[in-house]
N, C-alpha and C positions, 0 to 999 in steps of 0.2 A: 529497908530504906523506902521511904515514901517519896515518889516523884509527883510534882504538881506542875501542870501546864496552865499558864495564865494567858487569857486572850479573850476574843470575842467569837461566839459560836459560829456565825455565818461568814467569817473572814476566810477567803480562799487559802491564804498562807496557813492559817490555823488548821484548816481541813487537811492540807498536805502534811503538816507536822503530826497531827493526830493519826493520820493514816500510816505514817512511818512508824510511830510508836506501836500502833495496833499490829502492823505487819511484822514487827520484830518481837511481838509478845511482851511488850513493856506495860506493866500495870502502872496506872497513873490516875491522879485526881485531876479534874478539870475545874478551873475557877474562871467563870465568865465575868470579867471585871466591868463589862458594860451593864450586865444585869445585877451583879452583886456589889459593885463598887470595889474600891481598893483602899486599904488603910494608908494614910499619909506616912506613917512610920515604915511601912513596907516599901513604899516608893523611895523614901529617904535611904533605907538600907540598900536597896538595889542601886541607887545613884552612887552611894559610897563604894559599891563593888564594881560596877561597870561604867559609871559616869552618866550624868544626866543627858549628855549629848547622844549617847547610844540609846537611851530609853525613849527619847522624844522622837516621835514619828513625824518628821517635817514633810514627808512626801504625801501624807494622807490628806484627804479632803477637809477634815475638821481643822487641821492646822492651817491649810492654805486659805480657808475662809475666814480666819481670824482677822480682825482689824490690824492694820500695819502697826499701830501703837503697841499691840500685844506681842507682836513678833520682834519688835526692836529691843535692843539692849537685854537680850535674854541672859539670865544667869540661872544658877541651880534653884534658888528660891522661887523665882518666877516660873520656871519650867515645871517644877514639881507642883506648884499651885494649879497651873494649867492642866497638867495630867490628872491631878486629883479631881478637878472640877469636870473634866471631859476625858474619861478613860480611853476614848477612841484615839487620843493622841499618844498613847503608849504603844511603842513598837511591839509587834506581835510575831510570834509568841515569846513569852518569857518562860523558860523551862527551869524549874527549881529542882536541882538534883541533890538538895540537902546541903552539901558543902560548896556548891558552885551554882551560878546562874548562867544560862545561855540565852542570849537575846537574838531573835530572828530564827529563821529556819533555813538550813542547808543540810541536805542528806549526809554529806561527808563530815560535817561538824557533829551532827548527832551520832554518826557511827563512831566517831572518835571520843566524844564526851559521855555518851550514855554507857554506864558500866556494863560490861558483858554479863555480869551476874543478874542484871535487871532484865535481860532478854531471855525469853523462855523458848522461842522456837527459831529454827534456822529459816532463812529466806529461801 
């Protein structure tokens, strides 16, 4: 099973999530969507699974600095276009476990969702 964590390298939440994975011996690939971008079809897939409202980082500086017109009347199409154009607006991290996506980082959620077989060492 290949686990991929999507996010931005210097994000504090990403650092915590990656540290959790490292501390639990979880092998993963890292995709920096600020440096490498993100495919629109991938965003659409995630939106279908977790909802665009979950993916959109409304608390971040990038979203807050948008003109009011861009923030008004948000729908899936508009939100996905904003996230594709400015990946900093995607909530971080997105953990791709193969059959499931986990958005955001909470240690208890990772402990529950990351399969035990993916963990190599005890804490």
